[in-house]
N, C-alpha and C positions, 0 to 999 in steps of 0.2 A: 698813732703816728708820732714819731719822735720829732722834736724840733731840732734845728741845726745846733751845732756846738756853740756857735756865736750867740744864738738866742738864749740857750741854757746858761751861758756865762752871764748874760744880762740879768736873767732871773735870779741866779745865785747871788750876784753882787748887789743888786739894787731893788728887786721887786719884793723881796720877803722881809718884812719887819722883824726885828729881834723879838723872840718869844721867850719871856722869862719864866722860870720855873720856881714855884714856892714849895717849900717842904718843911717838915717839923723836926726831922732828925738831924743829928750832928753831921752826917755824911754830906758831902758837897753835891750829891746827886739824889734825885727822887727815887732812884732804884738802888738796890743793894748788890754788893759783890756776892758771888756764890757762897763763899765761906761764911760771910756774915748772915746771909739768908738761912743757911743750913744750921746755924747756931740756935735758931728759934724752933719751938714746937707750934703747930698751927691747929686751929679748929677745922679749917677748910683749906684745902690746896686746890687751886685752879690750874690745870695743865693746859697752857696756851693762853697768851695774852693778846688774842686776836679780836675779831669782830664781836664774838659772843663772850669770850673770856673776860674782857674788861668790863662788860656790862654786869656779868655775874659778880665779879670781884667788887665793883663799886656798890652794887645794891646790897650784897651780904655784909659789907663792912660799914654800912651806914648805921647810925645810932638806932637803938631799939625804940619802938614807939609804945611798948608795953613791957612790964616787968622791970626789975632793978639790977639784973645780972650785968656784968661787963659785956661790951659788944664782942662779937666774934673776932678772933684774930684770923685774918685771911691772907694767904700767900699766893702769888702768881709766879709761875715759872714760864718764861718766854724764851724761845730759841733765838730770836733776832734781837737787834739793838733797839734802843729808844732814840728816835730821830725827830724831836719836836721842831727843829728849825730847818729841816731839809726842804729846799725849794722844789725838788722833783716830786716829793709827796704833797707839799702844801699848795703849790700853784697849780690850779686845775689843768691848764693847757700844757704844763711842763711834762707830764707823764703821758701814758698811752690813752688815747681815746678809743682804741680798739684793743681788747684784752691781750691777745697773744701775738701781736705783730713782732716779727723778727727784728724790726728796726727800733724796738722799744727802748726807752730809757729806764723804765722800772721793770717791766716784764722781761724776763731773760737775763736780768742783771743780778748776779748772786749776792750783791750787797742788800737786795730787797726781796729776792724771790728764791724759793726752794729749787726752782728750775727742774721740776719733775717732768718726765716724759712717759707716755704710755708704752706698753709693749706693742710690737707690730700688729696692726689692725687688719684682720683678714678681709673685712668688708671694704677696706680701702686699698686693696692689693698690696698689703704689707707696709703701708705708710705708718710712721710713728707720729703721734700727736703730742704737741706741747701741752704741759699741764702746770701753768703758773699757780703759785700759792704764796701769799705774803709771808715773808720771814723778817718781821719787824714788829715792834710793839704797835698794836692796832691791826695786825694781820692783813688779810686781803682788803679790808676797808681802807688801808693806807695806799694800796696800789691799783685799786679797781677803777672803773669808769664813772663812779659816783652816782650811778643810776638809782633812783628811788621809786620803786613800783610796788604795787600790791596786786596780787593775783585775783582771779574771779572767785566768787562765792563758792562755786562748785569745786575749785581747787582745794579749798580748805575743809569744806563740809565733809568730804569723803574721809578725812582723817578721823573725824569724830563718829560718823555714822557707819558706813560700810566697813571701815577698818577697825571699828570697835573700840576707839579710844575715849568715847563719851562726848557728851554735848559740850564739855569745856574746851574741846578741840575743834569746834566749828567756827565759821567765819565771824559770826556775831559775838561769840565769846572770846575770840582772839582779838577783836577790834580794839579793846582797851589797851592791850599790850603793844599793838602797832602804834597807837597814838602816844603811849607813855614815853617813847624814846624821842618824839618829835617836837621841835620848835618850828612849826610851819609858818612861813611868811606869806601873807596874802599877795597874789600878783597885783602889780600896780602899773602905772603908765610907763615906769622904767623897766618893766619886764614884758616886752612885746610877745604876744602869743602867736601861735601858728594860724589860728582861726579867730581868736578872741573869745571872750566870755561876756555874757550879760551879767548884770548885777546879781540876778537870782542864781545864775550858774556859779558865780564866784562864792556866794553864800553856801550853796550846796557843797562845793568843794571844801570850803572851810569846815563844814559840819562833820566831815569824816577824818579830819586831821587834828593833831594835838598841838598844844601851846605849852611852852615852858619846859619842854624836854631837853635833853642834852645835845641831840643831833640837830644841826641847823638844816632845814629843808626849804629850798628856794627854787626859783625858775630862772632861766637864762635872762640876763640883761643885755646880751649881745647875740645877734643872730647873723650867720653868714648869708650871702646872697642865695644860697641853695635851700635854706631851711623851709621857708614858706612855700616856694614853688614845689618842692619835693613833697611836702605834706599834702598839698592840694592835689598833686598828681596821684598820690597813693590812694586817697579816698575815691578819686575818679576811676582809677584802674581797677580797684577792688569793688567799686560800687557800694560803698558803705559810708555813712555820715561820720563826721568827726565826733569824738566822745568828750563831752564837757566834764565828766567826772569818772575817770578810769579807776578810781580808788574806792568806789562804793559797791564793789562786788561784780561789776561788769567791766572787764578790761579790754574789750574788743575795740579795734580801730585806732586811729591816731588821736592822742590826747589833744584837745582843742588848745590848751595853753602850752603844749609841749610837755615833755617828760620832766618830772621833778628831779632834783639832784641834791647831793649833800655838800653844799657850799655856803659858807658863812657870809651873809650880805654885808657885815660890818668890816670884814677884813679881806673879802674876796678869796679866801683860802679854803681848802678842803676841810670839811668837818668829818671826822672819823672816830673810831672808838677810843683811840688813845687821847685825842684832843678833847673829845666830848665827855669821857668817863674817867679820865685820869688828869683832870685839870688841877688847879691850885687847891681847891677844897679837898679833893680826894687825896692829893699828895700830902696834905697836912695831917691826915688821920694817923694816929699812933698805932692803929690796929690793921693797917693795910700795908703789905710789903710786896714789892715786885723785884724780881731778879731777871736780868736780861742776858742774852748770849749764853743761855743755859738750856740744854735740851733735856726735857723729861724723857727718861729711857725705860723706866719700869715702875710699876706699882707693886709694893711689897705687901703680901697678904699673910695673915695668920688665919688659917682655914679659909673662909670666904670673906673675911673682913680685912679691908685695907688699913694698914697701920703706918705706912711710910711710903715715900716716893724717892726713887733714885733719879738723879739728874747729873748731867755731865757738862763741864765748863772748862775750857782751856786744858783739855786732856786729863782732867781729874774727875773722879766720880764722888758725888756727895749723896748723903742720905738725910732726908728731912722728915720728921715725924708728923703725923696727922691724927687727931683724936676723933673728929666727927665724920667728915666726908671728903672724898676726892671727886672733883668735878672735871670731867674731860671736856675741853673746849679747843681741841687742837685741829678741828676741821675734819672733813669727811675722808681725807687721805691719811692724815697722821693719827687721828683717834683710833682707828682699827689697828694701826701699826703698834701703838703703845699698848693696847689691850693684848694683842697677840704676843708681844715680847714679854708681857707680864704673865703669860700662861692662860689667857682667857681667849678662847676661839675654837677653831676646828681641831679636835684632838689629833686627827690623822696628819694634818699639816704641821702642827706643833711638834709632834713626835718625830716627824721626818726631819725637821730642821734642828731639833735638839733643844726645844724649850720645854721645861717641866710644866705639866698641865695642872692648872688650878681649877678651871671650869671648862667643860666641853660645851661650847656654844657656837656651832658651825655657821650660823647665819652672820656672824661678825665679819665685816668686809664684803659681804654680798650686797645685792640690790643697788649697786652703784648706778646712778643716773646723772644725766647732764643735758645740756642744750647744744647739740652739734650745730655748726654754722658753716656757710659757704660765703665766698667773697667774689665780687666783680668790680672792675674799675673802668672809669670813663674820663677822658679829658673834656675840659669845658671851654667855652668860647672866651675870647679875650675880655678882660674886665670883670669877670665874675669873681667876687671876693670870697675866698675860702681861707682855711688855715694855712694853705700854701702861700698865701699873700704875705705871711710873716717873713718870707725870704726877701721881701722888699724892705730895705733899711728905713726908708722914709715912713712907711706904714707902721713898722715895728716901733720906731722912736716915738711916733705920735701916740700909739697905744700904750707905750711905757709911761708916758706923762699922764695919760688918761687914767691908767691903773693906779699910779702913785697918788693921784689927787682924789679919785672917786671910788677906788676898789671895784671898778666895773670894767667892762670891755672884753676884748678878745682873750686876754690872759685868764679870765674867769670862765671862759666858754667850756661847756661840756655838751655832749651830743643831745640835741633837742628833739630830733625826729626819730621816735621809736614807736611804731604802730603795728598792731597785730591784725592779721586777716585770717579768714577761714580757709580751710583746705579747698572747699568747694569754689571759692572765688579764684582759685588758681588752676582748676582742672575742669574739663568738660564732664557732664554727667556720666558718660561712658567710661572715661578715664577713672573717675572716682569709684564707680561700681567695680571695675576690674581690680583696682587696688584693694578694695574691701574684700572681694572674693579671695584674692591671693592671701591677704592677711589671715582670714579665717582658716584657709587651708594650711598655712604655715604654722599657725598656733596650734591647730589640731594635731600636728605631728610632734609637738614638743611635750615634754613631761613637765607640767607646770606645778609650782608650789601652791599651797593654799593662798598665800599672799598674792602671788601673780594672778591667780584666777580672778580675784576681786579687782586687782589693779587693772587688768586688761579689759575686763567687762566694763569697768568705769570709763576707760579711755575710748572704747568702742561706742559706748552710749554718748559720750561727749561729742565725738566727731560726727556721729550720725545726725545729731540734732542740728548741726550746721550753723551754730551761733557762738562757737567757742574759737578764740584765736588759736590757730594751729602753727602759723609761721609769723615771725616778727621781722618786719622790714626796718632797717636802720640806715640812716644817712650819716656817713662819716665824711665830713667836708675837707678831705685831703687825700693825698696819694702816697705812694711809696711802699705799700704793703705787698701788692701783687706784682707790680712792674716797676722798674727803676724810674724815678721821677725825672722829667726833663726840665732844666732851668727855664723859668718863665711860663711854665704850664701850671694850671690849676686843675685839681682832680675832684671827682666824686668817687668814693668807695661805697658801693652798695652791699649791704649785708642781709642775708636771709638766715634766720635762726629757727631751727626746729624746736618747738616748745614742749611737745608731748611725745617723745620717742618711746617706742615699745621696748627697744633694746635695753638690757640691763647687764652691767658688768660686775667687776669685783676689784678689790684692792687687798693685797696680802703681803706679809713679810716673805722675803726669800733668803734671809740670813738672820743671825742672832744679834746683829749690830743695828742700833738706832740710826747710825750714820749712813747706812746703805739705804737707798730709796726703795720704797715698796714696789711691788709689781702691780702696775695700774693697767687694768684691761677694761676700758669702757665698752668694748664690743660695738663700736659705732658702725651702723649700716649693716649689721649682720643679717637683719631682716630686710626682705625686699621692700616692705612698707616704708621703713625708715629711710632707705636710700631714695625711694620714689618721692617722698616728701621733700627731701633736699634737692632732688632733681627738678621738681616743679617749682619749688621756691626760687631756685637759681634762675630758671627760665623766666619767672615772673619779674625778676629784677630788670631784665631787658625790656619787657613790656612796660614796666613802670617808667623806665628812663625814656621811653618813646612816647610817653603820655604828657600832654600839655598840663600845666605850664613848665614842667621840668624839661621837656624835650627841647624847648627853645634855648636852653642853656647848655645842652650837651653838644660837644663838638664831634667826638669820635668814641666808639667802643674800643677799648684797649684790651682788656682781659675779662672774658674771652673776646676774641675779635669778631667783627660783624660777619666774617666768612664762616663762622661756626654754625652749622645748621643740622648736620646729620646726627641721628640719635646716638650712634656709637661714639661720636666725637664729644657730644654733650656728656655722656656717661663718663668718659675718660677725664673730661675736664672737671666735673663735679668731684670725682674721687681725688683729684690732685689738689683741691683747695679746701677740703673739709678740715675744720679745726673744732675746738670746743669754745664755748663762751665762758668757760672757767667757772661753772656753777655745779661742781660735784656735790652730790647729796645722797642720803639714804643708806649709808653703810652700817649704821646701827639702828635699823628702822624701829619706829614706835608703832607697835601693834601687839595684839594678844599673843601670848607665847605659842598657842596652838596654831596660829597662822604663820609663825616664823618670825615673830617680833623679837627684838633684842632688848628694847627698853619698854617699860610700862608707861601709863599716862602721866606718872610723876617723874618720868625720865630716869628712873632707876634701872640698872641692868639686872635682868632676871638672874637669880641665883647668887648675886653678890649682895652683901649686907649694906654697903655704904659707898657705892660708886654710881655716879650719874653721868649722863652725857647731855650737854647743853649747847649743841652746835648743829650745823646743817646735816650731820650724820643721822639725826633722828627723823628727818622729813621722810615719810614713807612713800610718797609719790610726788613727782616733780610738779611744780607750779608753772603756769604759763607766763612767767615774768622773771626778770633778774631777781635773785633770791636775797639781796642784801637786807631789805626791810623785814623780810620774813625771819631771817636769822636774828636780827635785833629783837623782834617780837618773841621768838622762842627763848632767847636769853632772858628777856624781861619776865616772861612767864615762869621760867625755871627758878629765877631768884625769888619771885613771889611765892611759888610753891614751897621753897625751902624756908623762907622767913616765916610763913604761917605754920609749917610743920614744927619749927623750932621755937615758936612762941615769941618771935621778935616783933610781930605786929598784932 
């Protein structure tokens, strides 16, 4: 939800301290112009300076711990600008608390966002779905909701076991890479929890998190009047206890402390990949080069070996040479686009569009997965403090003083209530059985790939066990997303997120220009199962809002109205409000080639000599949480693999 222009003006003028940049080059900027960047030859080129790209660049440019050879020269090509002092990025409450709100200040703003959209979705009666992606150094970690979650053990174990990527890609083996990025701050009396933790539970939570990493991981120091009552109502409505340690391989239920987030406790500002991995020390490295406002457009091959990268900046095309490897980290929507424009992809598609074929790899751009979401909103009784209360100048002024003196308070707030519940807790036994029967019937009619057969069996096993979070319920303590806000009214926006959709889509080029957006088709709700999950999740939001102690704060159902009862009306409503949670993944899936995989367990693209992918594209099957921490872990692991292969460690 966007704040008012007046509040944003306060943030810009007063709340964000000056952030100085240190660098070692003669240039007045820590980034290089396109021409200066292209004058160098690089050992490694990283395409995309986003969530994953800055991790890889930082780790690969770090000094060797073994051997005497010079460190690698690493270059990063980023399409967006570097905005280290931007209050909309840095101040947590300044941007969107809900990813793709049309009223957003970051999302939907071309200064920060690629502003992608899907093709019309048949399952949503032709609706087009917004697809925000960060277009700034730091990528989507600069514009997201700062949520820091880890999926269940089963979410990751399938990568290594059933999908054949080896034990190194199971939960336990990935855990060191999750913790490597973290500087986790223990909850204290200044970080009030939703249910509270015992000393033993706090130690348990600390035991699965990292210390000393680049990304600051904290918990809210300010809660709205909605957060605690809503959390207690959720566990009552779903009949599940709160979870004291959602990051230890069991992510079901509402986190007892509240969800973790990427906010620096010392400054009260967002911690993201640019601030965390491109700070003063990294900027001072003589072997790390970053160019911004430069769009990587093509990998140049000699045979199957990448030798250079073309990129465009200010209407000019540049070519920069690479001797060792190209690492794609442009995200699940841009990475396939770059590969296809480079001649790597489905031969039929490439020849139709007029791209010379380097390698026929038809699975590139397929297997697109995401977390579809529906929204509902309610007005609250007078006196309930939410983010809407920032419209009150007295409250805002007091919070401004509080922020300036303590770096805490409402301006540091991020969504605290994010809890997962089982599908069985939202449906009757007969409803669940009918859904499962229809799912089996529909899947039996489809021609499934070898990869899908494994993926779908795994998902069916998970849901049948009845102990996996299938829908995530989120409290957004403000309005203005679904219905026009009324002055003096405070709102609750309730969110239901589908965590394990069966539907899979695609993203492909539809022209030879990198500046034309790709055709994004997530195929949301194509399967009756997926729509039914959204349907029951949306109806559960109403049940939850009518459960004490939350019910005592709710004044009126606004969207959908209380008069909505008929099944046909519910169906129409759900289709009208479906969006995504902006977690696209899987478009260069990591799996054996005979299953339809695009990259191997070392994240190298099959059939190419020296090109890897190190972003969410490699995730073969969606996790039941926001993917930010998983993307950091993948990037940390990718860098570790490369450093060991090349004898740097």
